[in-house]
C-alpha positions in Angstrom: 11.2 -24.6 -8.8 8.0 -23.2 -7.3 6.8 -19.7 -7.6 7.5 -18.9 -3.9 11.0 -20.3 -4.1 11.8 -18.3 -7.2 10.7 -15.1 -5.5 13.6 -13.0 -4.3 13.8 -11.2 -1.0 13.5 -7.8 -2.8 10.3 -9.0 -4.5 8.9 -10.2 -1.2 9.8 -6.9 0.4 8.0 -5.0 -2.4 4.9 -7.1 -2.0 5.0 -6.5 1.8 5.3 -2.8 1.4 2.3 -2.7 -0.9 0.3 -4.7 1.6 1.0 -2.2 4.4 1.2 1.0 2.5 -1.0 4.0 3.4 -4.6 3.4 2.3 -4.6 -0.3 3.2 -6.4 -2.0 6.1 -3.1 -3.1 7.7 -1.7 0.4 7.6 -4.8 1.9 9.1 -4.5 -0.6 12.0 -0.8 0.2 12.5 -1.6 3.9 12.6 -4.2 3.3 15.3 -1.7 1.2 17.3 1.0 3.9 17.1 -1.5 6.6 18.1 -2.6 4.6 21.2 1.1 4.1 22.1 0.8 0.3 22.3 2.9 -2.3 20.6 2.1 -5.2 18.3 3.6 -8.2 16.5 1.9 -9.2 13.3 2.9 -12.3 11.3 1.8 -12.9 7.7 2.3 -16.3 6.1 1.3 -19.9 5.6 -1.1 -20.7 8.5 0.1 -24.2 9.3 3.7 -23.3 9.4 3.2 -20.3 11.6 0.9 -22.2 14.0 3.5 -24.9 14.3 6.1 -22.3 15.4 3.8 -20.7 18.0 1.6 -21.8 20.9 -1.3 -20.7 23.1 -3.5 -17.7 22.3 -6.9 -17.6 20.7 -8.0 -19.1 17.4 -10.2 -16.7 15.4 -10.2 -17.2 11.6 -12.0 -13.9 11.1 -11.9 -11.3 8.4 -9.3 -8.6 9.1 -10.5 -5.1 9.8 -8.5 -2.2 11.2 -10.7 -2.1 14.3 -10.3 -5.8 15.1 -6.6 -5.8 14.5 -6.2 -2.8 16.7 -8.2 -4.3 19.6 -6.3 -7.6 19.4 -3.0 -5.8 19.5 -3.8 -4.8 23.1 -2.9 -8.4 24.1 0.8 -9.2 24.6 1.1 -12.1 22.1 1.6 -12.1 18.4 -1.3 -11.9 15.9 -1.1 -14.4 13.0 -2.7 -13.6 9.6 -2.8 -15.3 6.3 -0.2 -14.3 3.6 -2.2 -11.3 2.1 -3.5 -10.1 5.5 -7.2 -10.6 4.6 -7.9 -12.9 7.6 -6.8 -13.0 11.2 -6.1 -16.6 12.2 -4.8 -16.4 15.8 -4.3 -13.7 18.4 -2.2 -13.5 21.6 0.1 -16.2 20.2 3.5 -17.0 21.8 6.2 -17.4 19.1 8.7 -20.2 19.3 11.4 -19.7 16.6 14.7 -21.5 16.7 17.0 -19.8 19.2 20.1 -20.5 17.1 19.0 -18.2 14.3 21.2 -15.1 14.4 19.6 -11.8 15.4 21.1 -8.4 16.3 17.9 -7.2 17.9 17.9 -6.5 21.6 14.2 -6.4 22.4 12.4 -9.8 22.8 9.6 -8.8 20.5 11.9 -7.7 17.7 14.2 -10.6 18.2 11.3 -13.1 17.9 10.1 -11.2 14.8 13.4 -11.4 13.0 13.9 -15.1 13.8 10.4 -16.1 12.6 10.8 -14.1 9.4 14.2 -15.8 8.7 13.0 -19.3 9.6 9.6 -19.3 7.8 10.4 -16.8 5.0 7.3 -14.9 6.0 6.5 -11.2 6.7 6.6 -10.0 10.3 5.8 -6.5 11.5 6.9 -5.3 15.0 5.4 -2.1 16.3 7.4 -0.7 19.2 5.4 1.2 21.8 8.6 2.7 23.4 10.1 4.1 20.1 6.8 4.5 18.3 8.5 2.8 15.3 7.4 0.1 12.8 9.9 -2.5 11.7 9.3 -4.8 8.8 11.0 -8.2 8.6 10.9 -10.0 5.3 13.1 -13.1 5.1 16.6 -11.7 5.8 15.7 -8.1 5.2 15.0 -5.6 8.0 13.2 -2.4 7.0 12.1 0.4 9.3 9.0 2.3 8.0 9.2 6.0 7.9 6.4 8.5 8.3 4.5 9.8 5.3 5.8 13.4 5.7 9.4 12.1 5.9 8.9 10.0 2.8 7.4 12.8 0.8 10.2 15.1 1.8 12.9 12.6 0.7 11.0 11.9 -2.6 10.7 15.6 -3.3 14.4 16.1 -2.8 15.2 13.2 -5.1 12.9 14.6 -7.8 14.7 17.9 -7.6 18.0 16.0 -8.3 16.2 14.0 -11.1 15.1 17.3 -12.7 18.7 18.6 -12.6 20.1 15.4 -14.3 17.3 15.4 -16.9 18.3 18.9 -17.9 21.9 17.6 -18.2 20.7 14.7 -20.3 18.6 16.9 -22.6 21.6 19.1 -23.2 23.9 16.1 -24.0 21.3 14.7 -26.4 20.8 18.0 -28.1 24.6 18.3 -28.6 24.7 14.7 -29.9 21.8 15.3 -32.3 23.5 18.3 -33.7 26.7 16.4 -34.3 24.8 13.5 -35.8 23.3 15.7 -38.5 26.8 17.2 -39.1 28.3 13.7 -39.0 30.9 14.8 -36.5 30.2 12.5 -33.5 33.0 11.2 -31.3 33.0 8.4 -28.8 33.2 11.0 -26.1 29.9 12.6 -27.2 28.3 9.1 -27.2 29.6 8.1 -23.8 28.6 11.4 -22.2 25.0 11.0 -23.4 24.8 7.4 -22.2 26.3 8.3 -18.8 23.6 11.0 -18.3 20.9 8.6 -19.3 21.9 5.9 -16.9 22.3 8.5 -14.1 18.7 9.6 -14.7 17.5 6.0 -14.6 19.3 5.2 -11.3 18.0 8.3 -9.6 14.4 7.4 -10.7 15.0 3.9 -9.3 16.0 5.4 -6.0 12.6 7.2 -5.8 10.6 4.1 -6.5 10.9 2.7 -2.9 9.5 6.0 -1.6 6.6 5.8 -4.0 6.0 2.2 -3.1 6.0 2.9 0.6 3.8 5.9 0.3 1.0 3.8 -1.3 -2.0 6.0 -2.2 -0.1 9.1 -1.0 2.5 8.6 -3.7 0.3 8.8 -6.8 1.2 12.4 -7.7 4.9 11.7 -7.2 4.7 8.6 -9.4 3.1 10.7 -12.2 5.7 13.4 -11.8 8.6 10.9 -12.1 6.9 9.1 -15.1 6.6 12.5 -16.9 10.2 13.4 -16.2 11.8 10.2 -17.5 9.6 9.8 -20.7 12.6 10.9 -22.9 14.8 8.2 -21.5 13.3 5.5 -23.7 14.6 7.2 -26.8 17.8 8.2 -25.1 18.7 4.6 -24.5 18.8 4.1 -28.2 22.2 5.9 -28.2 23.9 2.6 -27.3 22.1 0.8 -30.1 23.2 3.5 -32.5 26.9 3.2 -31.7 27.9 -0.1 -30.1 30.5 -2.1 -31.9 29.3 -5.6 -32.7 31.9 -8.1 -31.5 32.0 -11.5 -29.7 28.4 -12.1 -30.7 27.0 -9.3 -28.5 23.8 -7.6 -29.6 22.4 -4.2 -28.7 20.3 -5.6 -25.8 23.3 -7.4 -24.2 25.4 -4.2 -24.6 22.7 -2.2 -22.8 22.6 -4.7 -20.0 26.4 -4.3 -19.6 26.0 -0.6 -19.3 23.1 -0.9 -16.9 25.2 -3.3 -14.7 28.1 -0.9 -14.4 29.0 0.0 -10.9 28.5 3.6 -9.7 32.3 4.2 -9.9 32.5 2.7 -13.4 29.6 4.8 -14.6 31.5 8.0 -13.7 34.3 6.8 -15.9 33.5 7.4 -19.6 36.2 4.9 -20.5 34.2 2.1 -18.9 31.2 3.1 -20.9 33.2 3.1 -24.1 34.6 -0.4 -23.2 31.0 -1.6 -22.7 30.2 -0.4 -26.2 33.1 -2.4 -27.6 35.7 0.4 -27.9 39.0 1.1 -26.1 38.7 2.3 -22.5 41.0 5.1 -23.5 38.7 7.6 -25.2 41.6 9.7 -26.4 42.8 6.8 -28.5 39.6 7.1 -30.7 40.5 9.9 -33.1 38.0 9.0 -35.8 34.4 10.1 -36.0 31.5 7.7 -35.4 28.4 7.4 -37.6 25.0 6.9 -36.1 22.9 4.0 -37.3 19.9 6.3 -36.9 17.6 4.4 -34.5 17.3 7.3 -32.0 16.6 10.2 -34.5 14.3 8.1 -36.7 12.3 7.2 -33.5 12.3 10.8 -32.4 10.3 11.8 -35.5 7.4 10.0 -33.9 6.2 9.1 -37.4 7.8 5.8 -38.0 7.0 2.4 -36.4 9.9 0.3 -34.9 9.6 -2.1 -37.8 10.1 0.6 -40.4 13.0 2.0 -38.4 14.6 -1.4 -38.3 14.1 -1.9 -42.1 15.6 1.5 -42.9 18.7 0.8 -40.8 19.1 -2.7 -42.2 18.9 -1.3 -45.8 21.1 1.7 -45.5 23.3 1.1 -42.4 23.6 4.7 -41.1 21.7 7.9 -40.6 23.8 9.7 -43.1 23.0 7.2 -45.8 19.3 7.4 -45.0 19.3 11.2 -45.2 21.2 11.1 -48.6 19.0 8.3 -50.1 16.8 9.2 -53.1 13.1 8.8 -52.6 13.1 5.9 -55.0 15.6 4.0 -52.9 13.5 4.7 -49.8 10.4 3.3 -51.4 12.2 0.0 -52.0 12.5 -0.6 -48.3 10.0 -3.1 -46.9 7.0 -1.3 -45.3 7.9 2.1 -46.9 5.7 3.4 -49.6 5.9 6.7 -51.5 4.0 8.6 -48.8 6.1 7.3 -46.0 9.3 7.8 -48.0 8.5 11.5 -48.3 7.6 11.6 -44.6 11.0 10.2 -43.6 12.8 12.9 -45.5 10.5 15.7 -44.3 10.6 14.5 -40.7 14.4 14.4 -40.5 14.6 17.9 -42.1 12.0 19.3 -39.6 13.9 17.7 -36.7 17.2 19.3 -37.9 15.5 22.7 -38.4 13.9 22.5 -34.9 17.2 21.6 -33.4 18.9 24.5 -35.0 16.1 26.8 -33.8 16.5 25.5 -30.3 20.2 26.1 -30.3 19.7 29.7 -31.5 17.1 30.2 -28.7 19.6 28.9 -26.1 22.3 31.1 -27.4 20.0 34.1 -27.3 19.0 33.4 -23.7 22.7 33.1 -22.7 23.4 36.4 -24.3 20.6 38.0 -22.2 
């Protein structure tokens, strides 16, 4: 299978949005076309195939500039460019797609654009002079571009929601960590933390298209989202700490099952418990669970993933690691005397810091 055949429609849409995002040559030309209240039909794809489905016009084969693209849009026909939009091949071209290709568009320009995109698997942009709108057709996807202020407003609202869910996740992880040190974790605590983590990731994924479409205007928003979701990488280790190995499933496959839960199933903690290998009825689990220790050992920021794996493989649980004498820790591959002492000290510091944070939270609530 070729690279182009393997590319999904979503991948193609992502590439198209990058090509026409603010700060690019194509977007500058589109802005000029909109400001002049004229229309345009821009086709990006394999030159031979597009020329075979169009006729007439003028052959150019010239470098694409915003000024040239804007001037050529004053003619009625389509403008044909190469796949990345770096060269203009034809102007004022009449498109001749198959008429039996289904289209819900009413305008002749938009109907031709949709049919060409479906038939050739290329990218087509229709700029409407009447509605002052820009419609992007990528294979079987129709996407209407929104203005930069609208996108920034939507992204800002989504970030506010993300911040709210991050606070909820941090609270759930703090509660889980306290219970892990006390060895009083239940399946309910585990599922609640995993649920909050997945919700954060899904909200962050919803912001990504806004950032993508904003182009250079979305840099600060991307940095803000990246900063907000940094704790998620460690939070996702909760599933690795508590999943029940069965039917040959490993931690990665369990995480994939959780990631693929529908929005409705994600709201049901029982579905998360089932993905972890437990009963969907959380009330039926009346015994405490013991953490393997991946998350808290990683949270110390002093141990490499290899050392963490070796410690868990040797002792099996966080409680056993915490109780292990220094001599036993030294025997673990990759752990010397200095690192053995660091493991004990780091976990004790983490437990002390957690207790201090809880006292601060309680004090603020009393105020």
